[in-house]
C-alpha positions as CSV (number, residue, x, y, z in Angstrom):
1,M,0.0,0.0,0.0
2,N,1.3,3.4,-0.9
3,N,0.4,6.7,1.0
4,I,2.0,9.6,-0.8
5,V,2.1,13.4,-0.2
6,F,3.0,15.9,-2.9
7,F,4.4,19.3,-2.0
8,G,5.3,22.3,-4.2
9,P,4.1,25.8,-5.0
10,P,0.9,26.4,-6.9
11,G,1.4,25.5,-10.6
12,A,4.4,23.2,-10.0
13,G,2.5,20.2,-11.4
14,K,1.5,18.5,-8.1
15,G,-2.0,17.8,-9.4
16,T,-0.9,16.5,-12.8
17,Q,1.7,14.1,-11.3
18,A,-0.7,13.0,-8.5
19,K,-3.4,12.1,-11.1
20,I,-0.8,10.1,-13.2
21,I,0.6,8.3,-10.2
22,S,-2.9,7.7,-8.8
23,N,-3.8,5.8,-12.0
24,F,-0.4,4.1,-12.1
25,L,-0.7,2.8,-8.5
26,K,-4.5,2.4,-8.5
27,V,-4.9,4.6,-5.4
28,S,-7.2,7.5,-4.6
29,H,-6.0,11.0,-5.5
30,L,-7.2,13.4,-2.8
31,S,-6.8,16.9,-4.2
32,T,-8.0,19.5,-1.7
33,G,-8.2,22.0,-4.5
34,D,-10.6,19.7,-6.5
35,I,-12.6,18.9,-3.3
36,L,-13.0,22.6,-2.5
37,R,-13.8,23.6,-6.1
38,G,-16.5,20.8,-6.0
39,K,-17.9,22.2,-2.8
40,L,-18.3,25.6,-4.5
41,N,-21.1,24.0,-6.5
42,D,-23.2,23.6,-3.4
43,K,-25.4,26.5,-2.6
44,D,-24.9,26.5,1.2
45,N,-23.2,29.0,3.5
46,L,-19.9,27.1,3.5
47,A,-19.8,27.3,-0.3
48,I,-20.4,31.1,-0.2
49,E,-17.6,31.5,2.4
50,L,-15.2,29.2,0.4
51,K,-15.9,31.2,-2.8
52,K,-14.8,34.5,-1.0
53,I,-11.7,32.9,0.5
54,M,-10.6,31.1,-2.7
55,S,-11.3,34.0,-5.1
56,S,-9.0,36.3,-3.0
57,G,-6.2,33.7,-3.2
58,N,-6.2,33.0,0.6
59,L,-6.1,29.5,2.1
60,V,-9.1,27.8,3.6
61,S,-8.9,27.4,7.4
62,D,-7.2,24.4,9.0
63,E,-10.3,23.4,10.7
64,I,-12.3,23.1,7.5
65,L,-9.6,21.3,5.6
66,N,-8.8,18.9,8.4
67,S,-12.4,17.9,8.6
68,I,-12.7,17.4,4.8
69,V,-9.4,15.5,4.5
70,S,-9.9,13.2,7.6
71,S,-13.4,12.2,6.4
72,R,-11.9,11.2,3.0
73,L,-8.8,9.4,4.6
74,V,-11.1,7.2,6.7
75,K,-12.5,5.8,3.5
76,E,-9.1,5.4,1.8
77,K,-6.8,4.2,4.7
78,N,-6.9,0.5,3.6
79,N,-6.4,1.2,-0.1
80,G,-3.6,3.9,-0.1
81,F,-3.9,7.5,-1.1
82,I,-2.2,10.5,-2.6
83,L,-2.5,13.8,-0.9
84,D,-2.2,16.9,-3.1
85,G,-2.5,20.3,-1.5
86,Y,-2.5,19.0,2.0
87,P,-1.0,19.5,4.6
88,R,-0.3,23.2,3.9
89,T,0.3,24.4,7.5
90,L,2.1,23.1,10.5
91,N,-1.2,22.7,12.3
92,Q,-2.5,20.6,9.4
93,S,0.7,18.4,9.4
94,E,0.3,17.8,13.2
95,F,-3.4,16.9,12.6
96,L,-2.4,14.5,9.8
97,N,0.4,12.9,11.7
98,K,-1.9,12.3,14.7
99,F,-4.7,11.0,12.4
100,L,-2.3,8.6,10.7
101,S,-0.9,7.4,14.0
102,D,-4.4,6.9,15.5
103,N,-5.4,4.9,12.4
104,S,-2.2,2.8,12.4
105,T,-1.0,4.0,9.0
106,S,1.8,6.2,7.7
107,I,3.1,8.1,4.7
108,N,5.5,6.1,2.5
109,F,6.7,8.7,0.0
110,I,6.9,12.5,0.0
111,F,7.6,14.4,-3.3
112,N,8.5,18.0,-3.3
113,I,8.2,19.5,-6.8
114,Q,10.4,22.7,-7.0
115,I,10.0,25.3,-9.7
116,D,11.0,28.9,-10.5
117,F,8.3,31.5,-9.9
118,N,8.4,32.8,-13.6
119,I,7.9,29.3,-15.0
120,L,5.0,28.5,-12.7
121,T,3.3,31.9,-13.4
122,S,3.3,31.2,-17.2
123,R,2.0,27.6,-16.5
124,I,-0.8,28.8,-14.3
125,L,-1.9,31.5,-16.8
126,K,-1.9,28.8,-19.5
127,R,-3.9,26.5,-17.3
128,S,-6.4,29.3,-16.5
129,K,-7.2,29.7,-20.2
130,E,-7.4,25.9,-20.9
131,E,-9.5,25.1,-17.8
132,N,-11.4,28.4,-17.5
133,R,-10.4,28.7,-13.9
134,E,-11.4,32.0,-12.3
135,D,-8.9,31.5,-9.4
136,D,-5.9,31.7,-11.8
137,N,-4.9,35.3,-12.4
138,I,-1.7,37.2,-11.7
139,E,-2.8,38.8,-8.4
140,V,-4.1,35.5,-7.1
141,I,-1.0,33.7,-8.2
142,K,1.2,36.2,-6.3
143,T,-1.0,35.8,-3.2
144,R,-1.0,32.0,-3.4
145,Y,2.8,31.9,-3.9
146,E,3.4,34.2,-0.9
147,E,1.1,32.0,1.2
148,Y,3.1,29.0,-0.1
149,L,6.4,30.6,1.0
150,N,5.0,31.7,4.4
151,S,3.3,28.4,5.4
152,T,3.5,25.4,3.1
153,Q,7.2,25.6,2.4
154,K,7.7,25.5,6.2
155,V,5.6,22.3,6.2
156,S,7.7,20.7,3.5
157,N,10.9,21.7,5.3
158,Y,9.5,20.0,8.5
159,Y,8.8,16.8,6.6
160,K,12.2,17.0,4.9
161,N,13.9,17.2,8.3
162,Q,11.6,14.6,10.1
163,F,11.2,12.1,7.3
164,S,14.4,12.5,5.2
165,T,14.4,8.9,4.1
166,I,11.1,9.2,2.3
167,F,11.4,12.8,1.2
168,H,12.3,13.3,-2.5
169,E,13.1,16.6,-4.3
170,I,11.8,16.7,-7.9
171,D,12.8,19.3,-10.6
172,G,9.4,20.8,-11.7
173,S,10.9,22.6,-14.7
174,L,11.2,19.2,-16.5
175,Q,8.6,18.0,-19.0
176,I,5.6,16.2,-17.5
177,E,6.8,12.8,-18.7
178,E,10.3,13.3,-17.3
179,I,8.9,14.2,-13.9
180,T,6.6,11.1,-14.0
181,E,9.5,8.8,-14.9
182,K,11.6,10.2,-12.0
183,I,8.7,9.6,-9.5
184,K,8.1,6.1,-10.9
185,Q,11.8,5.2,-10.5
186,I,11.7,6.3,-6.8
187,L,8.4,4.3,-6.2
188,K,10.2,1.1,-7.5
């Protein structure tokens, strides 16, 4: 069974690689971004609150994300999973570590996809046109990247220090297929 976490700034290719590896390993891909965008289709108060938060480029609260992710992980813990976009804060990582420990499971691989800001900006703007995503514009990109530097990068550094044997740096400037091949080699 494989339990995997993908880290990297927005637009680094985490989602793309997580989908590919999910199909390759036949495990669930739990993308908090996809889960949250799906929640926006609901017409309840949480959906309205989420729309405000996400359209400004800010991160959803730890409490909301922990609840969403833990409910999904309970269903997937015996099958393996790929986390994409979670944990993003040290509080989320503490919650995840405790959850995994309480459920007698653990993370097997951590991939950190690193990429230059200018490359990821052009990728995100291209994705915005292709997928018609309102949350991908230059101001939101800058806000999300700053959020990444201020919180998520600290989380990936924490995992790098605490779990160095399963932590793998990946060059995100490579072509999609090259990145996939590097990840598959590590998984073997």
